N, C-alpha and C positions, 0 to 999 in steps of 0.2 A: 903631773904629764904638761911639756909643752903645747901651749896649741901648733898647728900643722894650717897651711892656707896656701893656696896657688891663686892666681891673679889672670886673668884676662881681658888687656886691653882692646876695647874697640875702637873706630871712630868710623865716625858718619858724617857726610859728604855733602850740604844740599843736591838730593835729585838720584844721589848714589851712598850708599854706604862702604863704607872701610870699617871691616873689624880689624881688629890687633892683634895679633895671637903668634906665639912664634911655633910653629906645629911639630908635633914630635915631645914635645917638654918633658924631661923626666925626672920624679923626683928624684932628691936623694933619696939612697933603700930606711935611713931612720926615717925621713918622712911616713912611709906608710901608703901614699896613696900618687899616682900619677895620673894628667893630665892631657889628653891629647886630645885635636880638632879632627872633625872630617869635613875636609874643602868640597862641597856645594856644586854642583857644574856650572854653574853661572859665577865660577871664579874668574878674575880679568885676568889676572894677570898669577899663572899658574907657578913660577918661577919663586913670587914670595912666598912667607914664610905664616903669614895672618890673614885674614877673610880679607877679601878686597874683590866684593860684591857687587855688579850695578844692577840697580833695583829701579822703576819708577815711584812717584809719588802716591803711593796707602799700599803699595804692596805688602804681601807679608810674605818672609822668610822664612824658613825653620831651619836653624841651626843646630847641628850634633857634635857633644864634646864626648868622646869616651873617658870615665872613672876610671882606674884601675886601683884593685888593692891589693897591696905586696903581703899584709900582714894572716897574720895563723887565724885572728878573730874577724868578724863582721866589724865593716866603720859605719858611719853616719856623716855627710860630708853635707855643710848648709853652704848653698848658693845663692850668692848674689847677683845681679846684673844693679849697677853702682853707676851713676855718672859722675864723670870725671871734675876732681875740682883741685884748682895751685894751691900748694901749700906755702908756709913762712917764707921759704928760700926760691918760692914761682917754678919748683919743679911740679908736675902731672900727678898728680895722686887720686889711685882708680879703687883704692882700698876702705875707703870709708860708705858706710852702708847709707848713713842718711844724715849725706852734710848740709850745710844750712848752702843752699842753692840763690844764687843772684836774681832778683825779680827780671831781670832782662831775657834768663837763659829762654827761650822758647819752647825745646825738643830736649829734657835729661835724658841720656840715654836709660835711665831707671824706667823712666816713663812707655818708654818705647821699645821695649826687653822685657819677654812675661818666662820665669823661668821657677822651677817646684823648686820650695826652700828649702827642701832636704832630699837628700837620694840614700838609701841604704847599700851598700856591696858587699856581698858576703867575702868569707875570708879567701883569698886568692881568685877573686871575680872581678867583674866588670858590669859596669852601668853605662848605658847612652845615656846623656842628661840631654834635653832638647828644649832651644831657645827660639823663643816666638819672637821675633821682630818684624816690627809692624812700622810703616813710614808712615811719615804727615802728612794726610790726603793732598797737604799744598805744596807744590815746589820751593827753595828756599836757598837762597844764598848764605855758603859758610861752612863751620867747623861745629859738629858734635862728637865731641868723645867719651868713651867710656867704658867700662871693662866687666869681668864676669871675675869674682871671686870666690874661691871654692876654700874650705876651712873645714876640717875635723873637728866634729863636736866632741868634745870634752866629758868623758864615762861621770856618773854622778861620785863613782868611787873616786877618781883624780879628783875631781875636784874637793872633796873631803879629803883627801889627805895632805892638802895643801894649807 
């Protein structure tokens, strides 16, 4: 079975949290699941299709993402909050779960966001995944990038078939 995954990029800016994700993104029907964000009340620009939140230093924000299972069987999704890295081509990559981070990176998104490791969704059902984002206590200048990465777990049966 082919691994399937979704990624939701996030952007943190000193003193403010900007979380980037297309709202209402749907997976292809062959993917088996889709991901949709629920924009909170403190969304700065409601015309944007990504989280754009005004937050204060030390503030905690709970974000919600709805996972929908289009399959006839229950599925388990792996959830990750990843720090962004730059690949060899200079492109931002949000998919690395444990990348080697530069020593000067003060606030990796993976340390600011907390998400359950897995979510099981019943057949043709939905589950809301909560992401707790905690801003650093001190204000800072600069940008922190990261993303939520969702991937369907392979079943033991399909691993053995390969």
